[in-house]
N, C-alpha and C positions, 0 to 999 in steps of 0.2 A: 396442484401444479402439475403439468404434464410432464412426464420425463422425458429426459433427452435419451435416444437410442444409445444402447450398450455401445454400438461401435463408434459413435461420436464420442461416447465418455473416454473409452479406450485411446482414441487417437489424440484427444486433449491431453490425457495425462502422459501419453508418449510424447507429444511434444514439450510438455513442461519439463520431463524428464531429462530430455535432451536439452533443453534450453539450460537447464541448471548446471549439468555437467559441462556444456560448453563455454557458460561464464567462468567456471575455474579454468578451463584450458586456454582462454583468449587471455587470461590476465599474463601468463607467462612468467618467466624469473622461476627463481628458486624457493621451493616451500620451505619455511621454517617454522617452528613453533616457538611462540615468546610466552612465558609464565610471568603471570603479573601478581604473583601471590593471592592475595585474598580477593582480587579482582577475577581471578579465573586465568584460565590460559586460551589463546588467540594463536591462529594461523594467519601467516602473512607470506606473501611471494617477494623476495629480493631482486630487483633488476637494476642494470645501469642503463641510465637514459643519459647520453652524453657523458659529461663529467659528473654525473651526480649519481648516488646510489639511493633508490626509492625502494620503499616498504610499501607493499599494498595489501590491504587487510581483506582476509577471505571469510572468516568466520571463528566464532567460538570452537573450542577445539572437542569434535565429539565423534563416536564410532562411525557415523554417517559420513561426516565431512572427510575424514581419512580416508575410506573407501573411496570417496570422489577423487580425491586428490591423487591416490594411486592410479586410478582410471584415467584421470586428465592427461598425465604423461605419455599414456599409451595412445591417447586420441588426438595429439597435436597434428599428426599427418593427416586427419580425417576432417578438418574444418571445414573444406569447400563440398565435400559431400553432405557434411551435416548441415550446412547452410540451405542446400538445395531441398534437402529432406524435411526440414522446417518449413521451408516457404510451401511446400507441396501438402504439408500437413495443414498449414494456415488457410491456403486456399481451399482444401476441402471443407475444413470448419466453417468459414465464412459462407461457402455455397450451400452447406447445410441449415445456415441461418443463426448460427451462435453470435452474441452479441460481439461486434468488431469495434475496433477504433476507427474514428473517422479521420479524416486526411490530415487535418491540423492536429488534432491531440496524438494522434499516432506518431507524427513528425517531432513533437515537442516531449512527449514522454520518450521515444527512441533515443532523442539526443541524449536526455537526463540518464535513461539506462547507460547509455554508451560512457559518458564520463565517471559514472559510479553513484549517483545518488541513491538509487535502492540497495545496491552492494553494502552502502555504507550506512543503512538504517532508515532512510527516506520510505515512507508508507503512502500509498495512496489511499486517499479516504473519499469520503462523499460518494455523490452518486455515481461517477465512473465506477468505484470500486463495488459498489451495490450491480452494477451490471455484470461485472466479473464474475460475480458469486453464482450466476448460473451454471457454469461449468463445474464449479467445486461443489456445488450440491446436485448436481446431476439433473436438473429441471429448469423448464423455462420460468424464470420470473417477469411479472408484468413490466413490458416494455414503456408502457404510459407511464411508470414511475422512474424511468432512467433516462430522461431528456435533459441534458445540460451542456454549455461549452465550458464550464468552470472545472479546473483542475486544482484538487486540493492535496498538499504533499505534507506530511507531518512527521515528525521526529522526537525523539527525547534529547534535550540539551544535554544531558550527563554521557551522550556517546562518546563526547570528546575527552573523557575520562579513560576509556578504555582503548578508542581507534585512534591510532596514530597515523592517519591517513587522511586524503581530503580528494575531492573530485579534482579530475584533471583533464582539461582545461577547467578554470573555474565557472560557475554558473554565470555570472554577468558576462563574462566573454561569449559563452556558448548562447546565452539568451539572445544577445547582440546579432549573432550570426543568424538567428533566426527571426530577425526583426521585432524581438520581445522587448518594451521599455518598461522600467518602473513605474509605477503609480503612487505618487506622493501621498502618506498617509499624515499622520500626527506630527511625526518626524521624517521631514525630507530625506534626512542624511540616513535614514533606517527603514527603507521599504520592504515591505513584506509581501507585496502583490505586484505582479508584472502582466503585462498583456500586450496584444498586437492591436497598434493604433488602428483606430477605423473599424473595430468589433472583432469578433473571433475568439480566440483561446484566451482565456486569463487564469493565470495561475495564482494560488495564495498557498504560502507558507505558514505552519501552525506548530505550536509547541506546548505542551502541558503547562498550564498556570501553576507554578508551584509556591509563588508568594505575590501576594497584591502588590499592585504600582508597577509589575514588570510586565509591560505592554507589549514591549519589542525584544526578543532575546537573538542572539546571534549564535547560529549553529556552525560550529566551527569547521567539521568536516566537509558540510555542503558549502561554506562559504557566502550563505545569505542570511538575512535577518528573518524572523519567524513572528507571527502573532501569538500570543498565551492565551489558552483559552482554559476555561475550567472542564474536568471531566475528561480531557482527552487521552490523560495517561491509561485510563480504564479501555479506551478503545483500541489503542495501538501496543498495547502489551500483548507479546508474544504473535505477531503477524503470521502469516502464512504465505507462500509464493504463489502467482498467478501471472497468466500468459495474457498479453494485449494483443487482439488479432490483428497484426499490422505489418506488412512486408514479411520478413522471415519469422516474427514472432517478436514480442518484446516482454522481457522476464521483469516483473514487478513483483512488489509483495504489496497484500491489502489486510485489513482487519479480518479477524475470525469472524463468521457471519453471527455468531452467538452474540459476541460482545457488540457487532455493528447493531444488530436489533434492539437490545437493552440499551445502547447509548441514544437511538433514535427515540425511545421512550423519554428519555431525560432531556435531550436537548428541545424536544417539540416543547416544552413548557419553559425554555429560555428563549423563545421566539419574541421579541416585541417590535412595535413601532411599524405596524402595517405588514407583519411577516406572517401572517395568518395561512396563507397558501404554502409558506415553506413548513410550517407546524403541521398541517394536513398531510403534506408530502412525506414527513418524518414519520408521522404515525401509520402511514399506508406503505411505507417500505419496512417498518418493523412488523406489522401484522403480517405482510408478504412471508418474510422470513420465518416468523414465530410459528405460523401455519405449518411451515416445512420442517422446520428444526424440532417442533414438539413431536412430530411422527417418526422422522428419520435419526434425530441426534438428540433426544430429552436430556440425557446426562449433560451434554455440553452444556445445552441450553439452561438447564438447572444450575448448573454450578455458575455460569455468567451473573444470573439473576440473583443468585445469594450473595455473590460477590458483591455486587452494585448495592443489594439492600444491605448488606453489612458495612457499606462505607460510609454512612454518617445520615444524619436527618434529612439533609437536603436533596440527598440521593433519592431518599425512599418517599418524601415529599413529590417530587418531581414524577417519578414512577407510578404512584398511586394515581396522581392526578391524570395522568393519560390514560391508565387503566380504566378510570372511571368513563371515560369516552369508547371504550372497547371491552364490552362486558364479555364478547366471546373469546377475547384472546386472555382476558382475566381467567377464566374458565380453564384455558389450556394451560396456563403457567400454575395454576393451583392444582392443577391433575397431575404435575409432573412427580 
């Protein structure tokens, strides 16, 4: 993999840090800490909207978040300057060829970010997430493996246990404003997929399958139904922040590259019914990432691989079957 020049990596990290700081400042309100006992302590910002008092979820209590909150108060007067600076960095990174969001995907993801989808635990998965890993890994991934119009958003159902907040306005209203309509599935009253009529962007909401027969699950903080899928809990555990290059930048979160790679080895063997091309793409993306991670982040890759192998016989069988098609990757993993 060709390395991205250090100056561009630095510009990307600068943009990411600025957007993360800006996200806290833009929420507004008075930050306060809510201790939920055994479930942990979480920060919220309390603000009055009309005759309502609303608590907006900020994140789990960590030293890093406390530092960011202190800085956010001082940054409230500099938002316009920050927006211009971020737009300039986005333009610089796009001009240098870093993977950017197309107009349709950028518009949809930007709208979801603004109403709080990613702040409240949504994680961008799938090929769009793979594209954004170039900047995270500091190298150019194969663009031929990164072509898609689909947007996949995943989240844990149990977020509702600790997050007493929700998107505002709700996603159905936001989607209607973008001319997105639900696609009826097995249950027309519980759509998990949205699209732009006539083609274009399509959005799928996903959730880890925790019990059989639970095909559509309501994600309360996001206000939409999601399709339950096996192995997804492994993919979206402990996601990382990322920037979608669109306008002044879209702050998202994506899976960790090492988990994404191993997850692709698993799901490649779950493709059925004429999905051979998707299975080949899964394996190619896994190989592309594993080659980079084995050299640059071997301990992270080894940890993700061992976690998956220790998760059950079905996990091991799927991984082993994929690796039989990729002997070079098998050697890399065995050499960790």
